[in-house]
Backbone as a chain_set.jsonl record, in Angstrom:
{"seq": "MSAAALTSSIEASDVMIPSALAVLAAAIFGFEGLRRARLRGNTKVLIYPLWTWCLALGFVLLAGLLVWSKYWGSEVQRQESPATVAVFSALFLAAAVVLALYFNGTVWVDAAGVHARPAFRKPRFIAWDAISEVSTKGGNITIVGPPGMRICVAGMMIGVRDLREELASRRPDRLQLVRPQGTTRTERSRSD", "coords": {"N": [[123.128, 145.553, 130.019], [123.09, 142.902, 132.239], [124.322, 139.467, 132.351], [122.887, 137.856, 134.093], [120.438, 139.184, 134.329], [119.585, 138.978, 131.709], [119.337, 136.163, 131.311], [117.357, 135.6, 133.161], [115.156, 136.753, 132.002], [114.526, 135.164, 129.857], [112.247, 132.806, 128.729], [111.062, 129.407, 129.033], [109.645, 128.588, 126.747], [110.73, 130.25, 124.838], [113.14, 129.084, 124.298], [112.639, 126.347, 123.913], [110.851, 126.034, 121.699], [112.234, 127.089, 119.301], [114.409, 125.31, 119.472], [113.187, 122.786, 119.214], [112.193, 123.052, 116.604], [114.604, 123.264, 115.196], [115.727, 120.736, 115.701], [113.789, 119.123, 114.474], [114.035, 119.985, 111.791], [116.688, 119.147, 111.313], [116.341, 116.391, 111.598], [114.617, 115.843, 109.454], [116.207, 116.577, 107.217], [118.305, 114.797, 107.658], [116.981, 112.307, 107.436], [116.17, 112.418, 104.773], [118.659, 112.416, 103.589], [119.476, 109.827, 104.18], [117.911, 108.347, 102.543], [118.361, 108.73, 99.746], [120.899, 108.486, 97.208], [123.727, 110.603, 96.56], [123.72, 112.761, 93.783], [125.931, 113.211, 91.178], [126.237, 114.653, 88.407], [125.45, 112.263, 86.054], [125.917, 110.23, 87.759], [125.394, 108.176, 90.568], [126.238, 108.453, 93.879], [127.205, 106.611, 96.648], [127.582, 107.021, 100.083], [128.95, 106.974, 103.439], [126.948, 107.702, 106.358], [126.694, 110.832, 108.224], [126.94, 110.439, 111.008], [128.829, 108.457, 111.309], [131.231, 109.701, 110.848], [131.228, 111.387, 112.999], [131.663, 109.549, 115.004], [134.359, 108.815, 114.539], [135.511, 111.31, 115.049], [134.875, 111.504, 117.738], [136.648, 109.642, 118.882], [139.05, 110.999, 118.441], [138.624, 113.209, 120.095], [138.484, 111.906, 122.566], [141.128, 111.034, 122.805], [142.438, 113.495, 123.046], [141.234, 114.372, 125.388], [142.274, 112.687, 127.318], [144.954, 113.552, 127.428], [144.532, 116.18, 128.221], [143.351, 115.776, 130.741], [145.501, 114.706, 132.101], [147.336, 116.822, 132.392], [145.874, 119.043, 133.195], [143.873, 118.204, 134.822], [142.39, 116.665, 137.75], [144.163, 116.103, 140.877], [144.629, 113.376, 141.21], [144.443, 112.472, 138.574], [146.605, 113.77, 137.472], [148.714, 112.345, 138.469], [148.994, 110.163, 136.906], [151.01, 108.139, 134.778], [153.011, 109.621, 132.246], [153.686, 108.039, 130.067], [151.707, 106.048, 130.029], [149.426, 107.606, 129.532], [150.143, 108.589, 127.016], [150.229, 106.227, 125.505], [147.52, 105.312, 125.612], [146.276, 107.536, 124.437], [147.424, 107.428, 121.9], [146.356, 104.995, 121.024], [143.607, 105.653, 120.851], [143.767, 107.634, 118.866], [144.762, 106.099, 116.749], [142.609, 104.336, 116.377], [140.729, 106.23, 115.532], [141.87, 107.029, 113.086], [141.761, 104.622, 111.614], [138.956, 104.201, 111.553], [138.213, 106.537, 110.148], [139.455, 106.073, 107.671], [138.072, 103.753, 106.89], [135.37, 104.657, 106.755], [135.637, 106.414, 104.715], [135.375, 105.124, 102.381], [133.758, 104.699, 99.255], [131.01, 104.093, 96.998], [129.999, 104.113, 93.674], [127.589, 104.492, 91.078], [127.141, 104.292, 87.648], [126.449, 104.685, 84.115], [128.167, 102.806, 83.037], [128.673, 100.839, 84.97], [129.219, 99.432, 88.256], [131.199, 101.065, 90.549], [133.746, 100.947, 93.014], [135.414, 102.224, 95.826], [136.973, 100.893, 98.124], [138.017, 100.911, 101.601], [140.446, 99.585, 102.428], [141.426, 98.285, 100.225], [142.226, 97.867, 96.687], [140.807, 100.073, 94.196], [137.711, 99.07, 92.677], [135.838, 97.755, 89.899], [132.896, 96.761, 88.32], [131.348, 95.908, 85.429], [128.014, 96.334, 84.087], [127.215, 94.193, 82.46], [128.96, 92.23, 83.266], [128.218, 91.311, 85.731], [127.724, 88.582, 87.741], [126.336, 87.65, 89.919], [124.122, 88.864, 92.409], [123.656, 89.437, 95.718], [121.656, 89.956, 98.587], [121.805, 90.5, 101.979], [120.819, 90.936, 105.233], [120.581, 93.688, 104.827], [122.943, 94.412, 103.629], [124.686, 94.491, 100.48], [126.051, 92.366, 98.09], [127.961, 92.277, 95.259], [128.898, 90.281, 92.676], [131.344, 89.778, 90.28], [133.557, 89.294, 87.588], [135.845, 86.465, 87.991], [137.114, 86.503, 91.248], [136.482, 89.154, 91.655], [134.679, 91.244, 93.625], [132.228, 93.297, 95.048], [131.324, 94.713, 97.992], [128.691, 96.225, 99.631], [127.883, 98.177, 102.303], [124.989, 98.068, 104.354], [124.405, 100.351, 105.782], [125.131, 102.524, 104.299], [124.45, 105.634, 102.695], [122.069, 105.711, 100.234], [121.703, 103.081, 99.509], [119.236, 102.003, 98.879], [118.757, 103.163, 96.374], [120.747, 101.882, 94.902], [119.851, 99.217, 95.042], [117.461, 99.455, 93.563], [118.52, 100.174, 91.085], [120.052, 97.902, 90.46], [117.984, 96.014, 90.352], [116.583, 96.928, 88.147], [118.47, 96.804, 86.061], [119.789, 94.294, 86.197], [117.855, 92.081, 86.81], [117.78, 89.334, 86.627], [119.955, 88.361, 88.013], [119.67, 89.013, 90.641], [119.482, 87.996, 93.941], [117.551, 87.55, 96.622], [117.989, 87.255, 100.036], [116.241, 86.015, 102.666], [115.553, 87.309, 105.946], [116.453, 85.584, 109.017], [114.388, 85.393, 110.975], [112.023, 85.685, 109.484], [111.88, 83.366, 107.939], [111.497, 81.358, 109.865], [109.027, 82.116, 110.912], [107.359, 81.769, 108.718], [107.553, 79.016, 108.412], [106.32, 78.087, 110.767], [103.737, 78.975, 110.344], [102.959, 77.445, 108.167], [102.781, 74.924, 109.259]], "CA": [[122.305, 144.511, 130.602], [123.944, 141.833, 132.739], [123.962, 138.111, 131.928], [121.862, 137.338, 135.008], [119.152, 139.78, 133.952], [119.2, 138.426, 130.406], [118.885, 134.775, 131.455], [116.105, 135.536, 133.913], [114.047, 137.197, 131.156], [114.249, 134.144, 128.834], [111.305, 131.783, 129.179], [111.293, 128.066, 128.466], [109.089, 128.517, 125.39], [111.646, 130.951, 123.946], [114.234, 128.176, 123.976], [112.156, 125.028, 123.497], [110.234, 126.029, 120.36], [113.271, 127.087, 118.249], [115.21, 124.084, 119.56], [112.393, 121.704, 118.627], [112.178, 123.254, 115.155], [115.934, 122.937, 114.677], [115.858, 119.275, 115.746], [112.898, 118.588, 113.444], [114.658, 120.25, 110.492], [117.849, 118.259, 111.184], [115.841, 115.025, 111.397], [114.08, 115.744, 108.088], [117.332, 116.56, 106.294], [119.021, 113.541, 107.872], [116.196, 111.217, 106.877], [116.248, 112.528, 103.319], [120.002, 111.994, 103.205], [119.574, 108.376, 104.292], [117.101, 107.681, 101.525], [118.818, 108.846, 98.365], [122.315, 108.692, 96.927], [124.053, 111.916, 96.003], [123.869, 112.765, 92.336], [126.995, 114.029, 90.593], [126.0, 114.44, 86.985], [124.64, 111.054, 85.87], [126.47, 109.224, 88.66], [124.854, 108.12, 91.924], [127.343, 108.177, 94.803], [126.813, 106.114, 97.962], [128.578, 107.356, 101.095], [128.553, 106.666, 104.813], [126.257, 108.844, 106.968], [127.46, 111.784, 109.015], [127.211, 109.961, 112.366], [130.038, 107.638, 111.313], [132.352, 110.632, 110.999], [131.173, 111.857, 114.391], [132.285, 108.492, 115.797], [135.812, 108.987, 114.412], [135.855, 112.539, 115.759], [134.788, 111.195, 119.161], [137.904, 109.006, 119.303], [140.06, 112.063, 118.501], [138.356, 113.992, 121.3], [138.884, 111.102, 123.73], [142.589, 111.078, 122.9], [142.79, 114.803, 123.588], [140.735, 114.467, 126.751], [143.243, 112.01, 128.193], [146.104, 114.438, 127.611], [144.065, 117.321, 129.004], [143.156, 115.377, 132.135], [146.82, 114.466, 132.707], [148.055, 118.051, 132.724], [145.022, 120.068, 133.787], [142.796, 117.554, 135.564], [142.508, 116.598, 139.211], [145.466, 115.654, 141.381], [144.743, 111.932, 140.927], [144.709, 112.315, 137.147], [147.953, 114.27, 137.185], [149.696, 111.36, 138.909], [149.125, 109.11, 135.883], [152.279, 108.137, 134.05], [152.902, 110.192, 130.893], [153.756, 106.963, 129.074], [150.383, 105.423, 129.97], [148.535, 108.554, 128.844], [150.549, 108.634, 125.607], [149.823, 104.974, 124.852], [146.075, 105.307, 125.426], [145.954, 108.568, 123.454], [147.821, 106.906, 120.588], [145.376, 103.98, 120.637], [142.387, 106.337, 120.419], [144.047, 108.269, 117.58], [144.855, 105.037, 115.732], [141.232, 103.905, 116.094], [140.095, 107.294, 114.75], [142.4, 106.971, 111.719], [141.197, 103.431, 110.964], [137.545, 104.475, 111.271], [138.131, 107.544, 109.088], [139.785, 105.405, 106.409], [136.984, 102.843, 106.531], [134.176, 105.404, 106.386], [135.912, 107.202, 103.523], [135.074, 104.289, 101.225], [132.563, 105.1, 98.511], [130.545, 103.278, 95.872], [129.217, 104.931, 92.77], [126.909, 103.763, 90.012], [126.907, 105.086, 86.455], [125.976, 103.905, 82.976], [129.117, 101.73, 82.739], [128.576, 99.773, 85.952], [129.355, 99.764, 89.671], [132.572, 101.356, 90.948], [133.916, 100.988, 94.477], [136.712, 102.594, 96.381], [136.958, 100.442, 99.523], [139.006, 101.53, 102.476], [141.736, 98.921, 102.553], [141.687, 97.505, 99.008], [142.331, 98.644, 95.461], [139.495, 100.39, 93.603], [137.117, 97.968, 91.922], [134.803, 98.095, 88.931], [132.196, 95.644, 87.685], [130.416, 96.384, 84.401], [126.669, 95.763, 84.245], [127.146, 92.888, 81.773], [129.864, 91.271, 83.909], [127.685, 90.899, 87.026], [127.286, 87.187, 87.71], [125.438, 87.388, 91.034], [123.876, 89.94, 93.365], [122.951, 88.897, 96.873], [121.4, 90.903, 99.67], [121.626, 89.803, 103.249], [120.906, 91.838, 106.361], [120.715, 95.067, 104.371], [124.172, 94.545, 102.846], [124.602, 94.022, 99.101], [127.3, 91.842, 97.542], [127.91, 92.176, 93.803], [129.977, 89.409, 92.226], [131.614, 89.956, 88.862], [134.546, 88.334, 87.092], [136.464, 85.703, 89.078], [137.909, 87.263, 92.206], [136.021, 90.532, 91.778], [133.496, 91.307, 94.482], [131.996, 94.594, 95.675], [130.413, 94.614, 99.13], [128.145, 97.533, 99.988], [127.293, 98.121, 103.64], [123.598, 98.509, 104.401], [124.275, 101.652, 106.43], [125.513, 103.598, 103.392], [123.368, 106.452, 102.144], [121.817, 105.424, 98.833], [121.613, 101.638, 99.248], [117.95, 101.776, 98.215], [118.945, 103.503, 94.967], [121.543, 100.819, 94.302], [118.967, 98.06, 94.867], [116.565, 99.746, 92.438], [119.322, 100.139, 89.858], [120.368, 96.496, 90.19], [116.75, 95.328, 89.967], [116.188, 97.326, 86.789], [119.473, 96.429, 85.065], [120.132, 92.867, 86.267], [116.906, 91.356, 87.662], [118.051, 87.899, 86.548], [121.056, 88.018, 88.908], [119.365, 89.455, 91.995], [119.049, 86.948, 94.856], [117.2, 88.109, 97.921], [118.103, 86.318, 101.151], [115.301, 86.424, 103.696], [116.077, 87.266, 107.31], [116.215, 84.334, 109.73], [113.097, 85.427, 111.666], [110.945, 85.535, 108.518], [111.81, 81.968, 107.533], [110.912, 80.582, 110.96], [107.62, 82.473, 111.03], [106.645, 81.125, 107.618], [107.472, 77.573, 108.68], [105.325, 77.825, 111.806], [102.407, 79.185, 109.768], [102.614, 76.343, 107.257], [102.536, 73.708, 110.054]], "C": [[123.22, 143.345, 131.015], [123.437, 140.465, 132.267], [122.863, 137.536, 132.809], [120.494, 137.896, 134.662], [118.655, 139.222, 132.635], [118.656, 137.012, 130.545], [117.589, 134.677, 132.238], [114.911, 135.977, 133.077], [113.688, 136.187, 130.078], [113.335, 133.088, 129.428], [111.601, 130.467, 128.48], [110.773, 127.974, 127.038], [109.983, 129.233, 124.386], [112.795, 130.052, 123.489], [113.712, 126.877, 123.368], [111.614, 125.02, 122.069], [111.291, 126.118, 119.258], [114.135, 125.832, 118.274], [114.473, 122.911, 118.93], [112.334, 121.829, 117.11], [113.516, 122.902, 114.521], [116.156, 121.425, 114.646], [114.998, 118.629, 114.668], [113.494, 118.792, 112.053], [115.86, 119.339, 110.273], [117.414, 116.827, 110.933], [115.316, 114.842, 109.977], [115.221, 115.681, 107.076], [118.136, 115.272, 106.431], [118.294, 112.36, 107.271], [116.246, 111.241, 105.357], [117.619, 112.079, 102.824], [120.176, 110.496, 103.273], [118.854, 107.666, 103.156], [117.745, 107.665, 100.151], [120.321, 109.061, 98.258], [122.523, 110.108, 96.411], [124.22, 111.791, 94.501], [124.989, 113.71, 91.944], [126.946, 113.786, 89.095], [125.051, 113.267, 86.822], [125.081, 109.93, 86.796], [125.803, 109.327, 90.026], [125.977, 107.668, 92.846], [126.774, 107.765, 96.159], [127.937, 106.421, 98.943], [128.064, 106.922, 102.467], [127.896, 107.9, 105.436], [127.17, 109.663, 107.878], [127.81, 111.24, 110.401], [128.46, 109.095, 112.428], [131.278, 108.519, 111.467], [132.384, 111.211, 112.403], [131.806, 110.83, 115.324], [133.81, 108.604, 115.746], [136.274, 110.231, 115.149], [135.802, 112.328, 117.273], [136.055, 110.535, 119.678], [139.033, 110.032, 119.375], [139.876, 112.886, 119.769], [138.719, 113.216, 122.564], [140.395, 111.104, 123.917], [143.043, 112.405, 123.496], [142.361, 114.97, 125.032], [141.684, 113.789, 127.731], [144.448, 112.901, 128.473], [145.709, 115.623, 128.478], [143.926, 116.956, 130.479], [144.485, 115.12, 132.838], [147.44, 115.772, 133.198], [147.191, 119.117, 133.38], [143.871, 119.484, 134.599], [143.023, 117.593, 137.062], [143.886, 116.066, 139.599], [145.683, 114.168, 141.093], [145.082, 111.706, 139.452], [146.114, 112.786, 136.783], [149.027, 113.269, 137.571], [149.843, 110.21, 137.921], [150.455, 109.252, 135.16], [152.094, 108.756, 132.664], [152.952, 109.115, 129.811], [152.398, 106.278, 128.915], [149.397, 106.306, 129.219], [148.861, 108.593, 127.362], [150.094, 107.376, 124.856], [148.32, 104.96, 124.599], [145.63, 106.369, 124.418], [146.291, 108.086, 122.047], [146.839, 105.838, 120.102], [144.075, 104.618, 120.143], [142.591, 107.015, 119.065], [144.149, 107.24, 116.464], [143.469, 104.516, 115.371], [140.505, 104.943, 115.255], [140.568, 107.263, 113.304], [141.815, 105.778, 110.963], [139.723, 103.642, 110.618], [137.387, 105.481, 110.139], [138.46, 106.939, 107.731], [138.643, 104.507, 105.949], [135.759, 103.605, 106.035], [134.409, 106.341, 105.217], [135.644, 106.402, 102.248], [133.772, 104.723, 100.561], [132.25, 104.074, 97.428], [129.796, 104.227, 94.962], [128.761, 104.11, 91.585], [126.719, 104.724, 88.846], [126.476, 104.175, 85.318], [126.892, 102.721, 82.67], [128.988, 100.562, 83.705], [128.698, 100.297, 87.368], [130.844, 99.91, 89.989], [132.618, 101.364, 92.475], [135.33, 101.421, 94.804], [136.686, 102.197, 97.844], [138.126, 101.028, 100.302], [140.382, 100.882, 102.371], [142.068, 98.036, 101.354], [141.829, 98.439, 97.818], [140.926, 98.984, 94.957], [139.013, 99.248, 92.706], [136.049, 98.495, 90.982], [134.218, 96.808, 88.364], [131.193, 96.242, 86.703], [129.064, 95.695, 84.578], [126.583, 94.375, 83.616], [127.987, 91.821, 82.458], [129.354, 90.793, 85.264], [127.171, 89.468, 86.923], [126.301, 86.866, 88.833], [125.324, 88.639, 91.896], [123.108, 89.327, 94.522], [122.792, 89.984, 97.922], [121.139, 90.103, 100.929], [121.815, 90.808, 104.375], [121.075, 93.294, 105.977], [121.961, 95.3, 103.536], [123.954, 93.971, 101.449], [125.985, 93.543, 98.676], [127.108, 91.631, 96.055], [129.132, 91.383, 93.372], [130.117, 89.562, 90.719], [132.556, 88.894, 88.342], [135.22, 87.62, 88.258], [137.381, 86.572, 89.951], [137.474, 88.697, 92.405], [134.694, 90.55, 92.522], [133.421, 92.704, 95.081], [130.958, 94.385, 96.769], [129.998, 96.02, 99.542], [127.444, 97.386, 101.333], [125.883, 98.697, 103.619], [123.41, 99.869, 105.032], [124.608, 102.811, 105.494], [124.278, 104.343, 102.888], [123.251, 106.129, 100.668], [121.721, 103.945, 98.501], [120.303, 101.307, 98.528], [118.057, 102.079, 96.725], [119.746, 102.419, 94.246], [120.693, 99.576, 94.075], [118.031, 98.258, 93.674], [117.305, 99.653, 91.115], [119.666, 98.702, 89.477], [119.137, 95.728, 89.741], [116.328, 95.699, 88.556], [117.175, 96.849, 85.731], [119.771, 94.936, 85.032], [119.159, 92.103, 87.155], [117.148, 89.851, 87.672], [119.12, 87.45, 87.535], [120.77, 88.342, 90.367], [118.825, 88.3, 92.817], [118.785, 87.577, 96.207], [117.28, 87.013, 98.968], [117.193, 86.827, 102.244], [115.947, 86.381, 105.066], [115.676, 85.979, 108.017], [114.837, 84.294, 110.378], [111.93, 85.202, 110.728], [110.769, 84.077, 108.129], [111.142, 81.121, 108.619], [109.417, 80.862, 111.09], [106.801, 81.788, 109.937], [106.525, 79.63, 107.85], [106.403, 77.268, 109.716], [103.912, 78.049, 111.283], [101.985, 78.043, 108.872], [102.305, 75.05, 108.011], [101.166, 73.669, 110.606]], "O": [[124.027, 142.871, 130.216], [122.29, 140.321, 131.844], [121.999, 136.806, 132.324], [119.499, 137.171, 134.693], [117.455, 139.014, 132.453], [117.623, 136.689, 129.959], [116.798, 133.764, 132.006], [113.774, 135.626, 133.393], [112.646, 136.327, 129.437], [113.61, 132.543, 130.496], [112.301, 130.424, 127.468], [111.408, 127.337, 126.198], [110.001, 128.872, 123.209], [113.351, 130.25, 122.409], [114.288, 126.367, 122.407], [111.893, 124.092, 121.31], [111.264, 125.295, 118.343], [114.549, 125.341, 117.224], [115.069, 122.128, 118.191], [112.415, 120.825, 116.403], [113.563, 122.314, 113.44], [116.707, 120.895, 113.681], [115.437, 117.682, 114.015], [113.465, 117.881, 111.226], [116.044, 118.813, 109.176], [118.04, 116.117, 110.145], [115.544, 113.8, 109.361], [115.213, 114.836, 106.182], [118.597, 114.718, 105.433], [118.92, 111.495, 106.657], [116.352, 110.191, 104.724], [117.733, 111.442, 101.777], [120.951, 109.935, 102.498], [119.157, 106.514, 102.845], [117.669, 106.651, 99.457], [120.934, 109.724, 99.095], [121.6, 110.731, 95.888], [124.798, 110.821, 94.01], [124.992, 114.877, 92.336], [127.538, 112.835, 88.584], [123.959, 113.271, 87.391], [124.654, 108.789, 86.625], [125.661, 110.418, 90.577], [126.594, 106.627, 92.622], [125.963, 108.483, 96.745], [129.101, 106.123, 98.677], [126.899, 106.555, 102.626], [128.247, 109.026, 105.084], [128.264, 109.235, 108.245], [128.88, 111.552, 110.922], [129.093, 109.001, 113.479], [132.246, 108.14, 112.126], [133.457, 111.493, 112.935], [132.418, 111.199, 116.327], [134.479, 108.503, 116.775], [137.316, 110.213, 115.804], [136.598, 112.913, 118.008], [136.497, 110.829, 120.788], [139.882, 109.954, 120.263], [140.85, 113.223, 120.442], [139.209, 113.802, 123.53], [140.889, 111.169, 125.043], [143.928, 112.436, 124.35], [143.043, 115.632, 125.814], [141.872, 114.267, 128.85], [144.909, 112.997, 129.611], [146.459, 116.027, 129.366], [144.326, 117.719, 131.358], [144.582, 115.298, 134.052], [148.002, 115.823, 134.292], [147.713, 120.005, 134.053], [142.979, 120.222, 135.018], [143.753, 118.441, 137.575], [144.665, 115.637, 138.748], [146.796, 113.752, 140.77], [145.908, 110.855, 139.121], [146.734, 112.241, 135.87], [150.142, 113.333, 137.054], [150.727, 109.369, 138.081], [150.953, 110.359, 134.96], [151.119, 108.446, 131.978], [152.331, 109.261, 128.758], [151.986, 105.964, 127.798], [148.632, 105.829, 128.381], [147.952, 108.627, 126.531], [149.634, 107.455, 123.717], [147.883, 104.634, 123.495], [144.712, 106.133, 123.633], [145.525, 108.313, 121.11], [146.523, 105.777, 118.914], [143.507, 104.183, 119.141], [141.704, 106.982, 118.213], [143.674, 107.479, 115.353], [143.18, 104.28, 114.198], [139.742, 104.585, 114.358], [139.767, 107.45, 112.388], [141.42, 105.908, 109.805], [139.288, 103.303, 109.517], [136.533, 105.311, 109.269], [137.807, 107.262, 106.738], [138.286, 104.496, 104.771], [135.173, 103.245, 105.014], [133.474, 107.002, 104.766], [135.685, 106.959, 101.15], [132.804, 105.072, 101.238], [133.11, 103.3, 97.007], [129.03, 105.064, 95.439], [129.431, 103.175, 91.146], [126.204, 105.829, 89.018], [126.168, 103.005, 85.548], [126.438, 101.729, 82.1], [129.173, 99.411, 83.308], [128.34, 101.438, 87.66], [131.641, 99.007, 89.734], [131.651, 101.74, 93.136], [136.298, 101.035, 94.148], [136.418, 103.026, 98.714], [139.08, 101.562, 99.736], [141.384, 101.585, 102.237], [142.901, 97.135, 101.46], [141.586, 99.641, 97.921], [139.967, 98.271, 95.254], [139.808, 98.558, 92.067], [135.438, 99.535, 91.226], [134.945, 95.891, 87.981], [130.3, 96.992, 87.097], [128.982, 94.607, 85.15], [125.95, 93.48, 84.175], [127.756, 90.629, 82.253], [129.994, 89.95, 85.891], [126.29, 89.175, 86.116], [125.52, 85.922, 88.72], [126.293, 89.373, 92.088], [122.032, 88.761, 94.329], [123.675, 90.819, 98.117], [120.353, 89.156, 100.936], [122.856, 91.459, 104.461], [121.663, 94.064, 106.738], [122.034, 96.288, 102.805], [123.135, 93.072, 101.26], [126.978, 94.242, 98.882], [126.21, 90.903, 95.631], [130.265, 91.764, 93.666], [129.137, 89.486, 89.978], [132.372, 87.71, 88.627], [135.179, 88.106, 89.389], [138.278, 87.262, 89.466], [138.04, 89.397, 93.245], [133.714, 89.942, 92.091], [134.421, 93.235, 95.564], [129.845, 93.932, 96.501], [130.839, 96.89, 99.771], [126.53, 96.576, 101.485], [125.62, 99.694, 102.946], [122.365, 100.492, 104.845], [124.392, 103.969, 105.853], [123.214, 103.758, 102.686], [124.225, 106.257, 99.926], [121.662, 103.584, 97.326], [120.272, 100.429, 97.666], [117.515, 101.343, 95.901], [119.445, 102.082, 93.101], [120.799, 98.942, 93.025], [117.833, 97.344, 92.874], [116.781, 99.117, 90.138], [119.582, 98.33, 88.307], [119.224, 94.884, 88.849], [115.769, 94.867, 87.841], [116.769, 96.522, 84.615], [119.984, 94.371, 83.959], [119.577, 91.528, 88.16], [116.763, 89.166, 88.62], [119.187, 86.266, 87.865], [121.554, 87.977, 91.243], [117.825, 87.686, 92.444], [119.702, 88.078, 96.857], [116.689, 85.948, 98.793], [117.353, 87.957, 102.706], [116.791, 85.525, 105.332], [114.677, 85.354, 107.66], [114.175, 83.257, 110.337], [110.937, 84.59, 111.122], [109.642, 83.599, 108.002], [110.314, 80.262, 108.315], [108.631, 79.95, 111.348], [105.702, 81.293, 110.186], [105.5, 79.034, 107.519], [105.657, 76.3, 109.57], [102.979, 77.382, 111.731], [100.805, 77.699, 108.81], [101.638, 74.168, 107.469], [100.805, 72.715, 111.295]]}, "num_chains": 1, "name": "protein.A"}
């Protein structure tokens, strides 16, 4: 059976229904992953979502695309200087490495306290009893411990909701919620 005969026998419903189901399943699994931290034993681990790694991979692909277009692209692209192509490819690769390092940072919560392995700093640990302040602003969480010790958790990390619940149950006296700017203005206009 030839490819032309095979493609002419496939109907739109044969492709659309399985594709829609696959997209729906991916959305459900993705949404579930955004809600809860990963459990490793009694430890809750917060990580960055998969799309952040796709962003780093995109920069790697852009770097390769520049090289490909130089040597196998159109005549205009082939006339580009190899040094220019190398510089731009190196910049894309450097951006990919920086993004990969940043998105490799993790935070984990266990019975002892909050641990963090940030991208460009030394690992940090704040025990539950040593937490002096917890502030949330714009979805991000900042945990302040002993002098000079601070753990910042990005709001985009998977499991931030679990961390908020854990902080509220263990240290409700230290939790300070910062309201978004729009909420404060709305409340002021209602009170006037």
